[in-house]
ZADO-1210 file (C-alpha; in nm, 4 decimals, padded with zeros to 6 digits):
<atoms>
<atom x="-02.5270" y="00.6034" z="04.9338" code="UNK" pos="1"/>
<atom x="-02.4090" y="00.7039" z="04.5653" code="UNK" pos="2"/>
<atom x="-02.2131" y="00.4174" z="04.4103" code="UNK" pos="3"/>
<atom x="-01.8741" y="00.5508" z="04.2575" code="UNK" pos="4"/>
<atom x="-01.8510" y="00.2738" z="04.0154" code="UNK" pos="5"/>
<atom x="-01.8944" y="00.3347" z="03.6683" code="UNK" pos="6"/>
<atom x="-02.1906" y="00.1887" z="03.5145" code="UNK" pos="7"/>
<atom x="-02.1182" y="-00.1226" z="03.3366" code="UNK" pos="8"/>
<atom x="-02.3203" y="-00.0402" z="03.0046" code="UNK" pos="9"/>
<atom x="-02.1299" y="00.2950" z="02.9836" code="UNK" pos="10"/>
<atom x="-01.7968" y="00.1385" z="03.0156" code="UNK" pos="11"/>
<atom x="-01.8961" y="-00.1267" z="02.7554" code="UNK" pos="12"/>
<atom x="-02.0209" y="00.1552" z="02.5011" code="UNK" pos="13"/>
<atom x="-01.7001" y="00.3503" z="02.5730" code="UNK" pos="14"/>
<atom x="-01.4609" y="00.0501" z="02.4999" code="UNK" pos="15"/>
<atom x="-01.6668" y="-00.0414" z="02.1859" code="UNK" pos="16"/>
<atom x="-01.5571" y="00.3111" z="02.0518" code="UNK" pos="17"/>
<atom x="-01.2180" y="00.2501" z="02.0581" code="UNK" pos="18"/>
<atom x="-01.0563" y="00.1962" z="01.7301" code="UNK" pos="19"/>
<atom x="-00.9433" y="-00.1730" z="01.6868" code="UNK" pos="20"/>
<atom x="-00.7786" y="-00.3618" z="01.3973" code="UNK" pos="21"/>
<atom x="-01.0959" y="-00.5745" z="01.3695" code="UNK" pos="22"/>
<atom x="-01.3359" y="-00.2956" z="01.2760" code="UNK" pos="23"/>
<atom x="-01.2274" y="-00.1687" z="00.9301" code="UNK" pos="24"/>
<atom x="-01.0669" y="00.1152" z="01.0423" code="UNK" pos="25"/>
<atom x="-00.7460" y="00.2181" z="00.8910" code="UNK" pos="26"/>
<atom x="-00.4736" y="00.3256" z="01.1298" code="UNK" pos="27"/>
<atom x="-00.1233" y="00.2303" z="01.0734" code="UNK" pos="28"/>
<atom x="-00.0517" y="00.2544" z="01.4329" code="UNK" pos="29"/>
<atom x="-00.3081" y="-00.0172" z="01.5015" code="UNK" pos="30"/>
<atom x="-00.0934" y="-00.2847" z="01.3342" code="UNK" pos="31"/>
<atom x="00.1788" y="-00.2501" z="01.6380" code="UNK" pos="32"/>
<atom x="-00.0655" y="-00.2694" z="01.9248" code="UNK" pos="33"/>
<atom x="00.0388" y="-00.5810" z="02.0595" code="UNK" pos="34"/>
<atom x="00.4152" y="-00.5188" z="01.9946" code="UNK" pos="35"/>
<atom x="00.6451" y="-00.2994" z="01.7735" code="UNK" pos="36"/>
<atom x="00.8142" y="-00.6123" z="01.6280" code="UNK" pos="37"/>
<atom x="00.4690" y="-00.7424" z="01.5517" code="UNK" pos="38"/>
<atom x="00.3588" y="-00.4071" z="01.3784" code="UNK" pos="39"/>
<atom x="00.6846" y="-00.4147" z="01.1805" code="UNK" pos="40"/>
<atom x="00.6008" y="-00.7675" z="01.0319" code="UNK" pos="41"/>
<atom x="00.2478" y="-00.6863" z="00.9697" code="UNK" pos="42"/>
<atom x="00.3129" y="-00.3686" z="00.8086" code="UNK" pos="43"/>
<atom x="00.5801" y="-00.5389" z="00.5610" code="UNK" pos="44"/>
<atom x="00.3339" y="-00.8013" z="00.4829" code="UNK" pos="45"/>
<atom x="00.0728" y="-00.5516" z="00.4115" code="UNK" pos="46"/>
<atom x="00.2764" y="-00.3273" z="00.1854" code="UNK" pos="47"/>
<atom x="00.3541" y="-00.6621" z="-00.0092" code="UNK" pos="48"/>
<atom x="-00.0450" y="-00.7216" z="-00.0265" code="UNK" pos="49"/>
<atom x="-00.0797" y="-00.3768" z="-00.1945" code="UNK" pos="50"/>
<atom x="00.1857" y="-00.4108" z="-00.4277" code="UNK" pos="51"/>
<atom x="00.0721" y="-00.7385" z="-00.5144" code="UNK" pos="52"/>
<atom x="-00.2760" y="-00.6006" z="-00.5789" code="UNK" pos="53"/>
<atom x="-00.1234" y="-00.3539" z="-00.8362" code="UNK" pos="54"/>
<atom x="00.1305" y="-00.5778" z="-00.9967" code="UNK" pos="55"/>
<atom x="00.0085" y="-00.9732" z="-00.9327" code="UNK" pos="56"/>
<atom x="00.3609" y="-01.1128" z="-01.0251" code="UNK" pos="57"/>
<atom x="00.5396" y="-00.9226" z="-00.7096" code="UNK" pos="58"/>
<atom x="00.7103" y="-01.1484" z="-00.4843" code="UNK" pos="59"/>
<atom x="00.8617" y="-01.0962" z="-00.1075" code="UNK" pos="60"/>
<atom x="01.2164" y="-01.1291" z="00.0177" code="UNK" pos="61"/>
<atom x="01.2760" y="-01.3350" z="00.3569" code="UNK" pos="62"/>
<atom x="01.5602" y="-01.1852" z="00.5728" code="UNK" pos="63"/>
<atom x="01.7983" y="-01.4590" z="00.5917" code="UNK" pos="64"/>
<atom x="01.9921" y="-01.3053" z="00.7471" code="UNK" pos="65"/>
<atom x="01.9723" y="-00.9838" z="00.5469" code="UNK" pos="66"/>
<atom x="01.6891" y="-00.8931" z="00.2848" code="UNK" pos="67"/>
<atom x="01.9414" y="-00.7247" z="00.0498" code="UNK" pos="68"/>
<atom x="01.7383" y="-00.3869" z="00.1266" code="UNK" pos="69"/>
<atom x="01.4458" y="-00.5371" z="-00.0457" code="UNK" pos="70"/>
<atom x="01.1185" y="-00.6333" z="00.1241" code="UNK" pos="71"/>
<atom x="00.8781" y="-00.6661" z="-00.1935" code="UNK" pos="72"/>
<atom x="01.0043" y="-00.6542" z="-00.5631" code="UNK" pos="73"/>
<atom x="00.8590" y="-00.6896" z="-00.9227" code="UNK" pos="74"/>
<atom x="01.0664" y="-00.8534" z="-01.1747" code="UNK" pos="75"/>
<atom x="01.3618" y="-01.1161" z="-01.1401" code="UNK" pos="76"/>
<atom x="01.6690" y="-01.1009" z="-00.9251" code="UNK" pos="77"/>
<atom x="01.8711" y="-01.1932" z="-01.2100" code="UNK" pos="78"/>
<atom x="01.9453" y="-00.9981" z="-01.5049" code="UNK" pos="79"/>
<atom x="01.6142" y="-00.8102" z="-01.5237" code="UNK" pos="80"/>
<atom x="01.5482" y="-00.4529" z="-01.3972" code="UNK" pos="81"/>
<atom x="01.3194" y="-00.4743" z="-01.0977" code="UNK" pos="82"/>
<atom x="01.0786" y="-00.2195" z="-00.8987" code="UNK" pos="83"/>
<atom x="01.1727" y="-00.2465" z="-00.5326" code="UNK" pos="84"/>
<atom x="01.0011" y="-00.1488" z="-00.2301" code="UNK" pos="85"/>
<atom x="01.1506" y="-00.1304" z="00.1416" code="UNK" pos="86"/>
<atom x="00.8909" y="-00.1217" z="00.4540" code="UNK" pos="87"/>
<atom x="01.0425" y="00.0769" z="00.7585" code="UNK" pos="88"/>
<atom x="00.7908" y="00.0488" z="01.0485" code="UNK" pos="89"/>
<atom x="00.9259" y="00.3975" z="01.1964" code="UNK" pos="90"/>
<atom x="00.6014" y="00.4808" z="01.3791" code="UNK" pos="91"/>
<atom x="00.7620" y="00.7842" z="01.5723" code="UNK" pos="92"/>
<atom x="00.9153" y="00.9523" z="01.2837" code="UNK" pos="93"/>
<atom x="01.2543" y="00.9889" z="01.0904" code="UNK" pos="94"/>
<atom x="01.5254" y="01.1184" z="01.3246" code="UNK" pos="95"/>
<atom x="01.8733" y="01.0565" z="01.2574" code="UNK" pos="96"/>
<atom x="01.8893" y="00.6699" z="01.3343" code="UNK" pos="97"/>
<atom x="01.6351" y="00.6415" z="01.1224" code="UNK" pos="98"/>
<atom x="01.7704" y="00.8092" z="00.8381" code="UNK" pos="99"/>
<atom x="02.0980" y="00.6196" z="00.8594" code="UNK" pos="100"/>
<atom x="01.9116" y="00.3189" z="00.8420" code="UNK" pos="101"/>
<atom x="01.7218" y="00.4339" z="00.4990" code="UNK" pos="102"/>
<atom x="02.0626" y="00.5191" z="00.3605" code="UNK" pos="103"/>
<atom x="02.1992" y="00.1847" z="00.4466" code="UNK" pos="104"/>
<atom x="01.8993" y="-00.0183" z="00.3078" code="UNK" pos="105"/>
<atom x="01.9385" y="00.1704" z="-00.0102" code="UNK" pos="106"/>
<atom x="02.2979" y="00.0682" z="-00.0372" code="UNK" pos="107"/>
<atom x="02.2343" y="-00.2801" z="00.0366" code="UNK" pos="108"/>
<atom x="01.9986" y="-00.3198" z="-00.2520" code="UNK" pos="109"/>
<atom x="02.2417" y="-00.1476" z="-00.4640" code="UNK" pos="110"/>
<atom x="02.5491" y="-00.3647" z="-00.3479" code="UNK" pos="111"/>
<atom x="02.3035" y="-00.6838" z="-00.3795" code="UNK" pos="112"/>
<atom x="02.2451" y="-00.5767" z="-00.7460" code="UNK" pos="113"/>
<atom x="02.6057" y="-00.5626" z="-00.8301" code="UNK" pos="114"/>
<atom x="02.7002" y="-00.8583" z="-00.6623" code="UNK" pos="115"/>
<atom x="02.4164" y="-01.0884" z="-00.8230" code="UNK" pos="116"/>
<atom x="02.3873" y="-00.9296" z="-01.1547" code="UNK" pos="117"/>
<atom x="02.0552" y="-00.7553" z="-01.1521" code="UNK" pos="118"/>
<atom x="01.9348" y="-00.3804" z="-01.1792" code="UNK" pos="119"/>
<atom x="01.7383" y="-00.1650" z="-00.9640" code="UNK" pos="120"/>
<atom x="01.4919" y="00.0424" z="-01.1808" code="UNK" pos="121"/>
<atom x="01.3025" y="00.1992" z="-00.8760" code="UNK" pos="122"/>
<atom x="01.3235" y="00.2134" z="-00.5031" code="UNK" pos="123"/>
<atom x="01.0155" y="00.3159" z="-00.2834" code="UNK" pos="124"/>
<atom x="01.0291" y="00.3637" z="00.0657" code="UNK" pos="125"/>
<atom x="00.6937" y="00.2864" z="00.2576" code="UNK" pos="126"/>
<atom x="00.6568" y="00.4610" z="00.6058" code="UNK" pos="127"/>
<atom x="00.3395" y="00.4159" z="00.8550" code="UNK" pos="128"/>
<atom x="00.3834" y="00.7872" z="00.9330" code="UNK" pos="129"/>
<atom x="00.3908" y="01.1278" z="00.7365" code="UNK" pos="130"/>
<atom x="00.7086" y="01.3199" z="00.7497" code="UNK" pos="131"/>
<atom x="00.7278" y="01.6543" z="00.9559" code="UNK" pos="132"/>
<atom x="00.8863" y="01.9645" z="00.8128" code="UNK" pos="133"/>
<atom x="01.2440" y="01.8910" z="00.8894" code="UNK" pos="134"/>
<atom x="01.2069" y="01.5243" z="00.7881" code="UNK" pos="135"/>
<atom x="01.0612" y="01.6237" z="00.4607" code="UNK" pos="136"/>
<atom x="01.3445" y="01.8706" z="00.3970" code="UNK" pos="137"/>
<atom x="01.6102" y="01.5996" z="00.4707" code="UNK" pos="138"/>
<atom x="01.3950" y="01.3425" z="00.2458" code="UNK" pos="139"/>
<atom x="01.3826" y="01.5662" z="-00.0519" code="UNK" pos="140"/>
<atom x="01.7340" y="01.6491" z="-00.0411" code="UNK" pos="141"/>
<atom x="01.8618" y="01.3140" z="-00.0024" code="UNK" pos="142"/>
<atom x="01.6337" y="01.1911" z="-00.2763" code="UNK" pos="143"/>
<atom x="01.7200" y="01.4455" z="-00.5180" code="UNK" pos="144"/>
<atom x="02.0636" y="01.3827" z="-00.4810" code="UNK" pos="145"/>
<atom x="02.0908" y="01.0261" z="-00.4594" code="UNK" pos="146"/>
<atom x="01.8906" y="00.9828" z="-00.7766" code="UNK" pos="147"/>
<atom x="02.1131" y="01.2016" z="-00.9535" code="UNK" pos="148"/>
<atom x="02.4147" y="01.0191" z="-00.8349" code="UNK" pos="149"/>
<atom x="02.2728" y="00.6604" z="-00.8747" code="UNK" pos="150"/>
<atom x="02.0269" y="00.6763" z="-01.1773" code="UNK" pos="151"/>
<atom x="01.7359" y="00.5039" z="-00.9658" code="UNK" pos="152"/>
<atom x="01.3777" y="00.6394" z="-00.9198" code="UNK" pos="153"/>
<atom x="01.3101" y="00.7007" z="-00.5736" code="UNK" pos="154"/>
<atom x="00.9784" y="00.7437" z="-00.4243" code="UNK" pos="155"/>
<atom x="00.8025" y="00.7438" z="-00.0840" code="UNK" pos="156"/>
<atom x="00.4864" y="00.6187" z="00.0252" code="UNK" pos="157"/>
<atom x="00.4188" y="00.7955" z="00.3643" code="UNK" pos="158"/>
<atom x="00.1105" y="00.7187" z="00.5815" code="UNK" pos="159"/>
<atom x="-00.1376" y="00.9314" z="00.3743" code="UNK" pos="160"/>
<atom x="-00.0127" y="00.7406" z="00.0611" code="UNK" pos="161"/>
<atom x="-00.0672" y="00.3953" z="00.2148" code="UNK" pos="162"/>
<atom x="-00.4098" y="00.4708" z="00.3779" code="UNK" pos="163"/>
<atom x="-00.5021" y="00.6316" z="00.0579" code="UNK" pos="164"/>
<atom x="-00.4229" y="00.3046" z="-00.1514" code="UNK" pos="165"/>
<atom x="-00.6372" y="00.0976" z="00.1263" code="UNK" pos="166"/>
<atom x="-00.9255" y="00.3145" z="00.0995" code="UNK" pos="167"/>
<atom x="-00.9382" y="00.2405" z="-00.2860" code="UNK" pos="168"/>
<atom x="-01.2166" y="-00.0059" z="-00.3917" code="UNK" pos="169"/>
<atom x="-00.9884" y="-00.2182" z="-00.5875" code="UNK" pos="170"/>
<atom x="-00.7422" y="-00.2469" z="-00.2536" code="UNK" pos="171"/>
<atom x="-01.0829" y="-00.3321" z="-00.0054" code="UNK" pos="172"/>
<atom x="-00.9582" y="-00.6919" z="00.0301" code="UNK" pos="173"/>
<atom x="-00.6083" y="-00.5855" z="00.1688" code="UNK" pos="174"/>
<atom x="-00.7919" y="-00.3512" z="00.3929" code="UNK" pos="175"/>
<atom x="-00.9976" y="-00.6325" z="00.5474" code="UNK" pos="176"/>
<atom x="-00.7329" y="-00.8792" z="00.5831" code="UNK" pos="177"/>
<atom x="-00.5265" y="-00.6417" z="00.8136" code="UNK" pos="178"/>
<atom x="-00.7823" y="-00.3975" z="00.9538" code="UNK" pos="179"/>
<atom x="-01.0999" y="-00.6305" z="00.9510" code="UNK" pos="180"/>
<atom x="-01.4554" y="-00.6074" z="00.7870" code="UNK" pos="181"/>
<atom x="-01.6073" y="-00.2494" z="00.8700" code="UNK" pos="182"/>
<atom x="-01.9979" y="-00.3246" z="01.0156" code="UNK" pos="183"/>
<atom x="-02.2216" y="-00.3767" z="00.7448" code="UNK" pos="184"/>
<atom x="-01.9464" y="-00.4394" z="00.4709" code="UNK" pos="185"/>
<atom x="-01.9406" y="-00.7610" z="00.2464" code="UNK" pos="186"/>
<atom x="-01.6053" y="-00.9727" z="00.2441" code="UNK" pos="187"/>
<atom x="-01.3853" y="-00.8765" z="-00.0731" code="UNK" pos="188"/>
<atom x="-01.2499" y="-01.1684" z="-00.2719" code="UNK" pos="189"/>
<atom x="-00.9023" y="-01.1638" z="-00.3992" code="UNK" pos="190"/>
<atom x="-00.8370" y="-01.0137" z="-00.7530" code="UNK" pos="191"/>
<atom x="-00.8047" y="-01.2570" z="-01.0321" code="UNK" pos="192"/>
<atom x="-00.5448" y="-01.1598" z="-01.2961" code="UNK" pos="193"/>
<atom x="-00.4268" y="-01.2850" z="-01.6422" code="UNK" pos="194"/>
<atom x="-00.0693" y="-01.4120" z="-01.6602" code="UNK" pos="195"/>
<atom x="00.1553" y="-01.1970" z="-01.8571" code="UNK" pos="196"/>
<atom x="00.2891" y="-01.4974" z="-02.0443" code="UNK" pos="197"/>
<atom x="00.0518" y="-01.7558" z="-02.1162" code="UNK" pos="198"/>
<atom x="00.2755" y="-01.9801" z="-02.2985" code="UNK" pos="199"/>
<atom x="00.4816" y="-02.0052" z="-01.9879" code="UNK" pos="200"/>
<atom x="00.2865" y="-02.3218" z="-01.8916" code="UNK" pos="201"/>
<atom x="00.3299" y="-02.5108" z="-02.2425" code="UNK" pos="202"/>
<atom x="00.5427" y="-02.7545" z="-02.0700" code="UNK" pos="203"/>
<atom x="00.3286" y="-02.7784" z="-01.7641" code="UNK" pos="204"/>
<atom x="00.2292" y="-03.1382" z="-01.6394" code="UNK" pos="205"/>
<atom x="-00.1374" y="-03.0111" z="-01.5721" code="UNK" pos="206"/>
<atom x="-00.1399" y="-02.8978" z="-01.9287" code="UNK" pos="207"/>
<atom x="-00.0217" y="-03.2280" z="-02.0336" code="UNK" pos="208"/>
<atom x="-00.2709" y="-03.4067" z="-01.8199" code="UNK" pos="209"/>
<atom x="-00.5597" y="-03.2176" z="-01.9703" code="UNK" pos="210"/>
<atom x="-00.4521" y="-03.2712" z="-02.3384" code="UNK" pos="211"/>
<atom x="-00.4248" y="-03.6521" z="-02.2451" code="UNK" pos="212"/>
<atom x="-00.7898" y="-03.6445" z="-02.1443" code="UNK" pos="213"/>
<atom x="-00.8836" y="-03.4787" z="-02.4654" code="UNK" pos="214"/>
<atom x="-00.9285" y="-03.1225" z="-02.3512" code="UNK" pos="215"/>
<atom x="-00.7671" y="-02.8734" z="-02.5701" code="UNK" pos="216"/>
<atom x="-00.9551" y="-02.5482" z="-02.4379" code="UNK" pos="217"/>
<atom x="-00.6926" y="-02.4837" z="-02.1648" code="UNK" pos="218"/>
<atom x="-00.6961" y="-02.1235" z="-02.1376" code="UNK" pos="219"/>
<atom x="-00.9137" y="-02.1221" z="-01.8192" code="UNK" pos="220"/>
<atom x="-00.6951" y="-02.3877" z="-01.6411" code="UNK" pos="221"/>
<atom x="-00.3857" y="-02.1495" z="-01.7325" code="UNK" pos="222"/>
<atom x="-00.5507" y="-01.8608" z="-01.5534" code="UNK" pos="223"/>
<atom x="-00.6665" y="-02.0537" z="-01.2717" code="UNK" pos="224"/>
<atom x="-00.3215" y="-02.2241" z="-01.2177" code="UNK" pos="225"/>
<atom x="-00.1604" y="-01.8697" z="-01.2206" code="UNK" pos="226"/>
<atom x="-00.3872" y="-01.7324" z="-00.9727" code="UNK" pos="227"/>
<atom x="-00.3975" y="-02.0053" z="-00.7397" code="UNK" pos="228"/>
<atom x="00.0195" y="-01.9785" z="-00.7544" code="UNK" pos="229"/>
<atom x="-00.0113" y="-01.6102" z="-00.6671" code="UNK" pos="230"/>
<atom x="-00.2482" y="-01.6724" z="-00.3844" code="UNK" pos="231"/>
<atom x="-00.0292" y="-01.9622" z="-00.2672" code="UNK" pos="232"/>
<atom x="00.2746" y="-01.7358" z="-00.2613" code="UNK" pos="233"/>
<atom x="00.1096" y="-01.4834" z="-00.0840" code="UNK" pos="234"/>
<atom x="-00.0219" y="-01.7052" z="00.2121" code="UNK" pos="235"/>
<atom x="00.3128" y="-01.8971" z="00.2439" code="UNK" pos="236"/>
<atom x="00.5230" y="-01.5677" z="00.2589" code="UNK" pos="237"/>
<atom x="00.2883" y="-01.4087" z="00.5031" code="UNK" pos="238"/>
<atom x="00.2982" y="-01.6972" z="00.7067" code="UNK" pos="239"/>
<atom x="-00.0162" y="-01.6321" z="00.8968" code="UNK" pos="240"/>
<atom x="-00.1452" y="-01.9401" z="01.0595" code="UNK" pos="241"/>
<atom x="-00.5187" y="-01.9193" z="01.0092" code="UNK" pos="242"/>
<atom x="-00.4543" y="-01.8667" z="00.6418" code="UNK" pos="243"/>
<atom x="-00.2141" y="-02.1389" z="00.6041" code="UNK" pos="244"/>
<atom x="-00.4463" y="-02.3937" z="00.7897" code="UNK" pos="245"/>
<atom x="-00.7272" y="-02.2771" z="00.5305" code="UNK" pos="246"/>
<atom x="-00.5058" y="-02.3345" z="00.2483" code="UNK" pos="247"/>
<atom x="-00.4055" y="-02.6865" z="00.3705" code="UNK" pos="248"/>
<atom x="-00.7862" y="-02.7750" z="00.4807" code="UNK" pos="249"/>
<atom x="-00.9109" y="-02.6570" z="00.1175" code="UNK" pos="250"/>
<atom x="-00.6228" y="-02.8718" z="-00.0493" code="UNK" pos="251"/>
<atom x="-00.7148" y="-03.1754" z="00.1345" code="UNK" pos="252"/>
<atom x="-01.0927" y="-03.1318" z="00.0409" code="UNK" pos="253"/>
<atom x="-01.0197" y="-03.0952" z="-00.3033" code="UNK" pos="254"/>
<atom x="-00.7763" y="-03.3929" z="-00.3264" code="UNK" pos="255"/>
<atom x="-01.0725" y="-03.5842" z="-00.1467" code="UNK" pos="256"/>
<atom x="-01.3366" y="-03.4823" z="-00.4147" code="UNK" pos="257"/>
<atom x="-01.0990" y="-03.5533" z="-00.7002" code="UNK" pos="258"/>
<atom x="-01.0001" y="-03.9007" z="-00.5206" code="UNK" pos="259"/>
<atom x="-01.3790" y="-04.0104" z="-00.5143" code="UNK" pos="260"/>
<atom x="-01.4771" y="-03.8937" z="-00.8449" code="UNK" pos="261"/>
<atom x="-01.1598" y="-04.0759" z="-00.9933" code="UNK" pos="262"/>
<atom x="-01.2482" y="-04.4072" z="-00.8396" code="UNK" pos="263"/>
<atom x="-01.6169" y="-04.3881" z="-00.9484" code="UNK" pos="264"/>
<atom x="-01.5457" y="-04.3154" z="-01.2901" code="UNK" pos="265"/>
<atom x="-01.2510" y="-04.5217" z="-01.2981" code="UNK" pos="266"/>
<atom x="-01.4983" y="-04.8228" z="-01.1984" code="UNK" pos="267"/>
<atom x="-01.7776" y="-04.7515" z="-01.4315" code="UNK" pos="268"/>
<atom x="-01.5501" y="-04.7416" z="-01.7452" code="UNK" pos="269"/>
<atom x="-01.3969" y="-05.0242" z="-01.9138" code="UNK" pos="270"/>
<atom x="-01.0638" y="-05.1219" z="-01.7960" code="UNK" pos="271"/>
<atom x="-00.9115" y="-05.1174" z="-02.1459" code="UNK" pos="272"/>
<atom x="-00.9956" y="-04.7577" z="-02.2137" code="UNK" pos="273"/>
<atom x="-00.7473" y="-04.5239" z="-02.0851" code="UNK" pos="274"/>
<atom x="-00.9870" y="-04.2114" z="-02.0916" code="UNK" pos="275"/>
<atom x="-01.2577" y="-04.1134" z="-01.8244" code="UNK" pos="276"/>
<atom x="-01.4392" y="-03.8779" z="-02.0042" code="UNK" pos="277"/>
<atom x="-01.6673" y="-03.7625" z="-01.7073" code="UNK" pos="278"/>
<atom x="-01.4086" y="-03.7067" z="-01.4781" code="UNK" pos="279"/>
<atom x="-01.2777" y="-03.3477" z="-01.5316" code="UNK" pos="280"/>
<atom x="-01.6415" y="-03.1932" z="-01.5603" code="UNK" pos="281"/>
<atom x="-01.7400" y="-03.3810" z="-01.2485" code="UNK" pos="282"/>
<atom x="-01.4700" y="-03.2691" z="-01.0306" code="UNK" pos="283"/>
<atom x="-01.4783" y="-02.9231" z="-01.1492" code="UNK" pos="284"/>
<atom x="-01.8381" y="-02.9095" z="-01.1063" code="UNK" pos="285"/>
<atom x="-01.7874" y="-03.0093" z="-00.7273" code="UNK" pos="286"/>
<atom x="-01.5264" y="-02.7427" z="-00.6856" code="UNK" pos="287"/>
<atom x="-01.7867" y="-02.4910" z="-00.8098" code="UNK" pos="288"/>
<atom x="-02.0476" y="-02.6399" z="-00.5298" code="UNK" pos="289"/>
<atom x="-01.7806" y="-02.6513" z="-00.2793" code="UNK" pos="290"/>
<atom x="-01.6573" y="-02.2851" z="-00.3263" code="UNK" pos="291"/>
<atom x="-02.0257" y="-02.1736" z="-00.3372" code="UNK" pos="292"/>
<atom x="-02.1334" y="-02.3474" z="00.0173" code="UNK" pos="293"/>
<atom x="-01.7527" y="-02.3094" z="00.1881" code="UNK" pos="294"/>
<atom x="-01.6312" y="-01.9674" z="00.0878" code="UNK" pos="295"/>
<atom x="-01.2890" y="-01.9325" z="00.3027" code="UNK" pos="296"/>
<atom x="-01.3029" y="-01.5988" z="00.5046" code="UNK" pos="297"/>
<atom x="-00.9309" y="-01.6483" z="00.5468" code="UNK" pos="298"/>
<atom x="-00.8254" y="-01.6986" z="00.2033" code="UNK" pos="299"/>
<atom x="-01.0737" y="-01.4876" z="00.0070" code="UNK" pos="300"/>
<atom x="-01.0411" y="-01.6927" z="-00.2872" code="UNK" pos="301"/>
<atom x="-01.2648" y="-01.6874" z="-00.5918" code="UNK" pos="302"/>
<atom x="-01.3722" y="-01.9967" z="-00.7871" code="UNK" pos="303"/>
<atom x="-01.0812" y="-01.9410" z="-01.0234" code="UNK" pos="304"/>
<atom x="-00.8361" y="-01.9778" z="-00.7173" code="UNK" pos="305"/>
<atom x="-01.0006" y="-02.2825" z="-00.6060" code="UNK" pos="306"/>
<atom x="-01.0077" y="-02.4560" z="-00.9660" code="UNK" pos="307"/>
<atom x="-00.6444" y="-02.3605" z="-00.9901" code="UNK" pos="308"/>
<atom x="-00.5657" y="-02.5378" z="-00.6652" code="UNK" pos="309"/>
<atom x="-00.6840" y="-02.8652" z="-00.8383" code="UNK" pos="310"/>
<atom x="-00.4329" y="-02.8050" z="-01.1283" code="UNK" pos="311"/>
<atom x="-00.1730" y="-02.7574" z="-00.8548" code="UNK" pos="312"/>
<atom x="-00.2514" y="-03.1146" z="-00.7415" code="UNK" pos="313"/>
<atom x="-00.2039" y="-03.2536" z="-01.1156" code="UNK" pos="314"/>
<atom x="00.0990" y="-03.0423" z="-01.1313" code="UNK" pos="315"/>
<atom x="00.2419" y="-03.1974" z="-00.8165" code="UNK" pos="316"/>
<atom x="00.1554" y="-03.5508" z="-00.9562" code="UNK" pos="317"/>
<atom x="-00.1052" y="-03.6236" z="-00.7007" code="UNK" pos="318"/>
<atom x="-00.4100" y="-03.6227" z="-00.9378" code="UNK" pos="319"/>
<atom x="-00.4775" y="-03.6346" z="-01.2988" code="UNK" pos="320"/>
<atom x="-00.7656" y="-03.6812" z="-01.5784" code="UNK" pos="321"/>
<atom x="-00.7061" y="-04.0296" z="-01.7156" code="UNK" pos="322"/>
<atom x="-00.6706" y="-04.4009" z="-01.5934" code="UNK" pos="323"/>
<atom x="-00.2921" y="-04.3878" z="-01.5920" code="UNK" pos="324"/>
<atom x="-00.2226" y="-04.0412" z="-01.4879" code="UNK" pos="325"/>
<atom x="00.0826" y="-04.1755" z="-01.2669" code="UNK" pos="326"/>
<atom x="00.2645" y="-04.3034" z="-01.6027" code="UNK" pos="327"/>
<atom x="00.2239" y="-03.9520" z="-01.7678" code="UNK" pos="328"/>
<atom x="00.3431" y="-03.7763" z="-01.4614" code="UNK" pos="329"/>
<atom x="00.6651" y="-04.0097" z="-01.4628" code="UNK" pos="330"/>
<atom x="00.7114" y="-03.9610" z="-01.8116" code="UNK" pos="331"/>
<atom x="00.6904" y="-03.5730" z="-01.7810" code="UNK" pos="332"/>
<atom x="00.9450" y="-03.6055" z="-01.5199" code="UNK" pos="333"/>
</atoms>
């Protein structure tokens, strides 16, 4: 008698061919496999991640209860002009209800700008679908009319644009973050960028602590602090539990590394001497070894980011480079 049950190996092979968000395949619909709400949240975070790779100082706006028509922006929500991105997870197209939602979001950002004394230079709508003929006709008409009336540059990132950005080599890290690593592909680390204003850290505690230890070459420390700040903000705003846990664990490891070497150096040096000349190089050498031996798949951080997290500990007053670092921190505050 012939069995009507399918061959187990054939079933497994068939299932393995189904696209999933864990095999590096870029399909925006996969973001909402578990739920539409989950897809919406992941799409918003993904757009923010893309913008951040292009503009490292970009920030997200949490809805509490509204987001002012802003999901991501570059600039300052004060007196400066801003580039704004609004993400809409309209996976089934842009009908009348969705069009009303788009108009409402655009009106919200202009209302917020007027009420809070900031300007909007550009507004970009990101969608997980491409527009069909009627939708394209509506969008082109609304965009042209609204740009003329409001003086704001309006742009659209449909699915083709978003997927095209994700496939760029420079954004491979974002693609891996949301769609997994393709077979045979290596993990891509985060981008390292220079701060726009190096002098912004002139009065920072971590810079003063370096100078107190006799370390005047602080350019690398400023870069590291800036990149760790960008990474930390990204992880906190995205609220992905695995990333938050990884960040917390790395911070704890770094603090312990500093503490062990601080106590050893303090015991080895004369108590009358405030400086601990071997502390900084010992800690940073240990950080480099730690990063090489323990790369974080969740954080995708570089040595620069991890070194910057040490400077964050110093900035928070939890560490320092001289014996009486506590006094310096108190004076600084």
